[in-house]
C-alpha positions as CSV (number, residue, x, y, z in Angstrom):
1,X,199.5,155.9,171.7
2,X,196.5,156.8,169.6
3,X,194.1,153.7,169.7
4,X,191.2,155.5,167.8
5,X,193.1,156.6,164.8
6,X,190.7,155.0,162.5
7,X,193.8,154.2,159.9
8,X,195.3,152.3,162.9
9,X,192.2,150.6,163.8
10,X,192.2,149.3,160.0
11,X,195.9,148.2,159.7
12,X,195.7,146.6,163.3
13,X,192.5,144.4,161.9
14,X,194.1,143.9,158.5
15,X,197.2,142.6,160.1
16,X,195.7,140.6,162.8
17,X,193.2,138.9,160.0
18,X,196.4,137.9,158.1
19,X,198.1,136.4,160.9
20,X,194.7,134.6,162.3
21,X,194.5,132.9,159.1
22,X,198.3,131.9,159.1
23,X,197.8,130.5,162.6
24,X,194.9,128.3,161.5
25,X,196.9,127.1,158.2
26,X,199.8,126.1,160.2
27,X,197.8,124.4,163.3
28,X,196.0,122.4,160.2
29,X,199.0,121.8,158.5
30,X,201.0,120.8,162.0
31,X,203.8,123.4,160.7
32,X,204.9,125.4,163.7
33,X,206.7,128.3,161.5
34,X,203.1,129.2,160.1
35,X,202.1,129.3,163.6
36,X,204.8,131.8,164.6
37,X,204.1,133.7,161.7
38,X,200.7,134.1,162.7
39,X,201.5,134.8,166.2
40,X,203.9,137.7,165.3
41,X,201.1,139.4,162.9
42,X,198.5,139.2,165.5
43,X,201.0,140.5,168.6
44,X,202.4,143.3,166.3
45,X,200.0,146.0,166.8
46,X,200.7,145.6,170.6
47,X,204.5,147.1,170.0
48,X,203.9,149.6,167.5
49,X,201.7,152.4,167.9
50,X,201.8,154.5,164.5
51,X,200.1,153.3,161.3
52,X,202.7,153.8,158.8
53,X,205.3,151.8,161.0
54,X,202.5,149.0,161.8
55,X,201.8,148.3,157.7
56,X,205.6,148.4,157.4
57,X,205.7,145.6,160.0
58,X,202.7,143.7,158.5
59,X,204.4,143.8,155.2
60,X,207.6,142.5,156.1
61,X,206.0,139.7,158.4
62,X,203.9,139.0,155.4
63,X,206.7,138.4,153.6
64,X,208.2,135.6,156.0
65,X,205.2,134.0,155.7
66,X,205.1,134.1,151.9
67,X,209.1,133.3,151.9
68,X,208.3,129.8,153.6
69,X,207.6,128.1,150.3
70,X,211.2,129.2,149.1
71,X,212.8,128.0,152.1
72,X,211.7,124.8,151.8
73,X,213.1,124.3,148.5
74,X,216.6,125.9,150.0
75,X,216.6,123.9,153.2
76,X,214.1,121.4,153.1
77,X,210.7,121.3,154.8
78,X,210.4,122.1,158.7
79,X,209.8,119.2,161.3
80,X,206.0,118.5,162.1
81,X,204.5,118.8,165.4
82,X,204.1,115.7,167.1
83,X,201.0,115.4,168.7
84,X,200.6,114.1,172.7
85,X,198.1,111.4,172.6
């Protein structure tokens, strides 16, 4: 794995930033599905070592994130996370 490839570092940083934003949005809205996509985006760079494949994986996972509102209209909204208090 070429960890110091500048293109890989750039794509991994963009993917992780999008994933972090999705995770925080899901945490604020108490929606586990956005949190799941965020975790997948953040962890994708650990499993893919080629920058082009990582960019493709990021694009696919972003489609999953942005497909969420469409799926709500088709299948209904997901259940909220119940807090333990």
